[in-house]
N, C-alpha and C positions, 0 to 999 in steps of 0.2 A: 676509108674506107671500113677496113677492119679494126682499127683503135676504136667508130661507133659504135661496132658490135662488140668487143670487148668490152665497151664502156655499158653497154646495155644489159648486153646479158651478168655485167660484173653487177649490175642494179638488182636483176630477176633474183639472184643469187643471195645478194642482203633481204632483199624483203622476205625471198622465202624462208631463211634463216630468221628474220625475223618475228614472222609468223610461227615458226615451229618455237620459237622461244615462248613467245604469248599463249601459246597451244598446252607448252609442257605447264607455263605457271600455274595455268589455268585448272592444267590435273592436277597439277602439286596442291591451289587453291582446295578443290574440291574433295582431296582424296587429305586434306587436313582436315575440314568439315567434318567428313565422314566420321572423321576418330573422335570429332569432337561430340557429335551427334550418337559413337557408341559409348563414349565416356558418359555421358550426364542419362544414356537409358539405364547402363550399370548402377550409375548413382539412384535413378529413380527405384530402381527395382529394391536395392538392398537396402534403401534407409523409407523408412516410413512416413517422413514428415519433409515437404520442401515449404521451406522459409523464404520469403524474398522482400528484400531489404535496400530501401532506396540508397544508393551510394551519392548520390550527385550531389551531395553537401559535404560529404563524410572526406577529412586529410587522407591522400594516399596511405599512409601507414595505418590505419586505424585496419587495413586488409589483413597486414601482417600480424598485428595485433588480436585480431579475434579468431587467425584461424591459430594462434600460441595460446589461447586461451580455449578454444574448443578440442583441440587437438586431445586424440582418446574418446571423444565421443561425439562429433560429428566432424562433418567434412563442408569448407567454405572452397565454391569456385567462383569464379567469374565468364558466366556466358554470354553468347553474344542472344539477346532474346529471340531472335526468328532461329536459330538451333537448338534453341529449350525447347522451343515450340514445335518444330518436328520432329525432337525427339518425344515428347512426350505423344503426338500425334501416331507416329511408326508403334507405338506401344500401345494402341490403342485406349486411352486414359479416359476414364469420365470428366464429365463440363472442361475437358483442355479450351474451348473458347471462350469459355467463362473466365478461365484464370488465366487468359490468354491479351484482358483487357487489362491486367497490370503488369503486362510482360511492355514496357513503356521507360524511355530513359535507359539511365546507367541504376543497373541493378546488381546486387549481389545472391548470390544462390548459396544458403545455408540447410546441408541435407542432414535428419538427425532422427536418431530412433527415440520419440518421442511425440505426444501430441503436440497437438498448438498454440495449446493454454501454457503449458509444462514448459514449451519453445521462447514459450515469450518471456514465460516469467526469468528462466535462465540469460536469455537475451539483457533483460532489462538489470540483470546483478554488473554485463561487462560492460565498466564504463574506462574510458581512456582518458586522463588530462589531455590536456591543451591549454595552450597559448590565448589569450583575451587582447582583441585590439579593443582601439576608445571606443566608447559609444557604445558595448553590447552589458547586459547586465550579469551583474555577480548571483550565482545558485545557491551559494554556501558562504558559513562565515570564514576569512581569508585571516587566518595569525600568524605572524612571524614569529619564530620564536628565538630567545635567546641567543645569539650564537658570532661565531668570523666569518666575515663576507671575505671576498676579493674585491672590496670596492676598494677603492683608493679614497685619499682625502681629498676634499674639493668642490667644485659644483653641486656634487654629489649630495654633503652634507648638508646643503640648505635642503635639496628635497624629502631628506629624513627629518628635519626640524617641521616643514609644512606637512607631514604626513605623522606627525606628533608619533613620532617612534625615536627612545632614547638610544641615542649613541654613545661609543667611547673610542678613543682612536690609540689604538697598542698597536705594533708592533709592525706598524708604518702602511694599517688598513683598518678600517672602519670596523667596530664592532655593537653588535647590537648586544644593548644592557639590561634590555627589561623585554617580557613577551609582551606583544602589542596585534591588538585587531586591529586590520588595516583596512576591510571592507565586512560589510554584512549582506545579507540577501537580501537581493532587489535595486543594490546599488552599485552607478553607472560606475562602467572604466574610465580613467578619466587619462589624460598623457601621463600625468605624473604617476598613477597606480601601473600604468602601461611601463611605463620605466623603470619603474619598483620591481615591477614582475622579472624583466628580461634580466635586469640586473642580478636577481637573487635566482633564476632559473626554477621562479615558482610559476607553475601551469595553471592556472584558479580554475580553468573549466572543466565539464566533463562532458565527453563525448559520448553520445549510447545510438543502438540500431534505433531506425525507422523503419517498422514492418510497415509494409504495403498491403500483404496477403498472407496466409498459409493454404498447402493445397495436401490433406490429409485422403487416400483410398477416395477420389471422387470428390470427396467435399472441400470445398473454396471458402475461404472465411477471409475475411479483409482484414486491415490492423487493426481497426477502432473499433472489432468488435470482439476481439483479444485482452482486451483490457480486462483485470481484475479487480473487484472489491472484495480482499481477502479479508478486511476487516469485518464490513456489509456481513459475508458470507458467513462467515464465525461467529458472529452476532446472529444469525437468522438459522443456524446447526443448534445454534444451544438452545434457542429458541422453541425449535423444533424437538430436544429432547426434552425440554421441559413439558410442554404439552401431549409428548408422548406417556410420559410418567402421569404425569394427572390423567389423562383417561383410562391407563392401567390402572390405578389405582381407585380409580369410580370400579371398577369390577375385578378390584382384587385376584389383578393375575399374579399366580404365585413365583414371587420374583423378589430377592432378599430386599432392593432397594424399593419396589414401587407394595409391599405391601409393610415397611417401616411406614413410607407414607399413609398407608389406606389408615394404619389401626391412627397414626395421628390426626388425620382428619376426624376418624369415629369421634377419638376422646375429645375434639375441640369444639365437634357440634353436638355433643352429649354436653359438653357445659355449657353452650350456646343453649342448648333447648334446656335445661337445670336453670339455668339463671333467668331466661324469660318467662318459666313456671313460677320463681319466686322461691325455689328449691333450695334450703341455707344448709350447704356443708361446706367443709374445710376448703375445699375445690371452689363453690360457686360464690361463696360471701363476698369477694373481693367485686367479680364482676357483677352482681348484684345491687350489691352499693353502690358502686363507679356507675352502670346504668340508672337507678335510681337518681343521682344527684345530678347526671346530664340532663335526664329528663324534665327533673324539676325548672333547673337551671335558663331550659329553654322555654319553658311556662313562665320561670320567673321573668324572663326577658320581657314574654310579653304579654304578660301583665303591664311589668312596668311601661311599656310604650304607652298605656292607655289612662296611668293615673300618676302623677310625680310622684305625689306622696305614700301609693303603696309600693312606689318603686325605691325609695330610702328603707322604709320597712323590709322589704323582699332581698337587698343588697345585704341587710344586716344580719336575716337569718341565713342568707346562702352562704357569708363568708364562716359563720359564726359554724354551720354543717359541715364546711371543708375541711375548716381547724380539726373537729373531731375526725372528719374518716381518715386525715393524713396522720392524727395521732393513734389512730383503731389499727392503720398498718403501719405504723412502726415498728422494727423488731422488736422484743422482750428481750434487755436486758438477762443476763445468763444467770444470775441467783433467783430472778422471778419465775424464770423457766417451770421449774417444778410447782410454782404456785399458782400459775393463771395458763390458764388455756389458749393456745393459737387463736389468732381470727378475729370476727365480731363477733359478739351475741346475737338471738333476735330482739333482747331488751334495748339493747346499744343502737342496731337500726331505729325502733321503733321510736327510738328518745330521739333520733337525728331527723328522724320526718315530720316527729310532731314539733323542733324546734325549726323545720323548715317551712311546716304550714301554717302554725301559730297555732 
């Protein structure tokens, strides 16, 4: 009877001890979670932007790589989704529920003092070399330089030969005799290429951050909305500047660049107006003559379509007139400059038109 009582007592003591231990573990877990929440709250208050990166397909060492690259710029953390959500809620941050839609699966949290678009440009530049497996696509050209390898002669020699890499055997190892391109963008990694990469220590892939979303002061931006076409924006900006200068030049805004453009426009328009009115000057003669020839040639083509015989006559006349124009527009020799005036005289213009129309 006594022994049975002792056994029951020990059983009760063990159960109590187990319960106490579980409560202590639970309390400790709560305390740890509270520390994480407080740390998240501190970072959310300290940094302007939170970037959420999908880590489900990233190598484990990418986290260390990213931390090193962002050292002094931002903070990289692994927070459980629910704890990060609690921290944002406790701070009373706006649109937390909208941001919570992206708090799924495994994520890396990047806290940074930059706007989301600047952060995206920065993260796009951080790429980590990584090994490629058979069946994957090559993103960029892979060049094997002329070098000494640690590969011993043997079966690997046939692999180099198959990949058309010239080799030599020296000092008991294989030397690559000449720089060779072994893969180009879009090529598929074959087992042979994979074996070569492994033997030479080549990591042909680039691992990049895949941004799920960004949170900045209550604004939630999905990752696909952070993609910037810099070339297109540069083109639009240049076009906007050009349009602004064009408008400003029309009202002659007193700015050195604008005034210069306004004067050029005024000069060009004056020349065109003078040419249209048939005013012959040193500056307008070439424009008047070219305009007359162009109009005459267009008229000749229209008339030629009506009569084959007239077409032949007009063709000869047009050719003769074009020749005279070219000769008239050729620069005079240095010796003749003092004797002859520049440009085309009214008499030459009349003769040209007479030759055209008969």
